[in-house]
C-alpha positions, 0 to 999 in steps of 0.5 A: 410598812410591809416585811422586806421581801428576801431574794428566793434561795438557790441550790447551794451545792454545785456539782457536774451534771449526771446523764438525765439531769435537767440543767439550766443557766441564767440568761440576760442578767437573770431575766430568764433561764435557759433549760435542757436535758444533759445526756452525757458525753458533754452533750445537752438536748434542749428546745431552742426555738426558731430564733436560735437556729443551729446554723447561726452557732459558730463552729464548735470543735467540741460538738463536731459531728455530734451536733444535731438539730431537728426543727427547734430541738437541738443537741449540742455540747454543754459549752455551746448550751451554756454560751458562757453562763454558769451551769445550774442543776434543776432539783426534783422532789423538793418539799413544798415549803422549800419550793415556795422559797425558791426562785421559780424555775429552779426546782419542782416538787414532783419527782423525776423518772429514772435517768434512762427514761429521761434521756430516752424521752429527750432523744425521742423528742429530738428524733421525731421533732415531736415537742412542737414549736417554741412558745414562751408561755405554753411550750418553752425550754423548761416545759420540754425539760420538765416533760422529759423528767416527769411526763408533764410539761410545766414551766414554774419560771413562767408561773413565777413571772406571772405571780410577780406581775400580779403581786405588784400589778392591778390584779393583786386583789384577785390573787396570784394563785387564781390567775396562775391556776387560769394559766395552767388550765389554758396551758393544759388545754393548748398542750398536746398530750405526750406518750412520755 
C-alpha cells in the first residue's frame, strides 16, 4: 500500500497586499483559483475572460468611476475581484523543494520584478488590451499575473491539474513531467511574445 498523500501546503502568514503583489482567491470550493495584480488604492487588474463582462457586475460604490474594462482585462476594486472569497498572496522566489510541496498556482520559483515594473506591465496590458483572449489552458488569469511579475506567462495551476490527471489516469506510466513539458512547449509555441 502506498504512502497517503498529504494536502499541499499553503502560505501561513496572511497580510494585506502591497502594490505590485500577485493576488488570488479560491473559487468554486477550491476547484480553481482566480489571479490578478494588486495595483494599489484598493484596485486589482486581472484577465477576466469573455464570460464575465464588466456590465454584468453589480454597481459598486467602492469602484465608482475607477472601474475600467478593455476587452477581457479589467481594473476593479479588491472587493469585486474577491467576490466574497478569501484573499491569498502568490509567492515568488520560493525554493524548488518548497514549490514541489505547495499547491500548484500559489507560488513560483522565479523571482519577481520590482513592484513599479509589475504595475506598469499590468497597466499597459489594460490600456492596450494587449494580452489576447482568455483561454483556460494557454492564456488564463494566472498566465496574465505571472507575466506581469516575471515577463514569462506561466500557469502552474494548469500544470498541477495536468499532473493530477496524469498521476491517476491512463498516462501514469508516461509520467507527469513528460506531459507537462509537452504542454509547456505547446503553450510556448502558441504564446505571443511580450515586451514585458
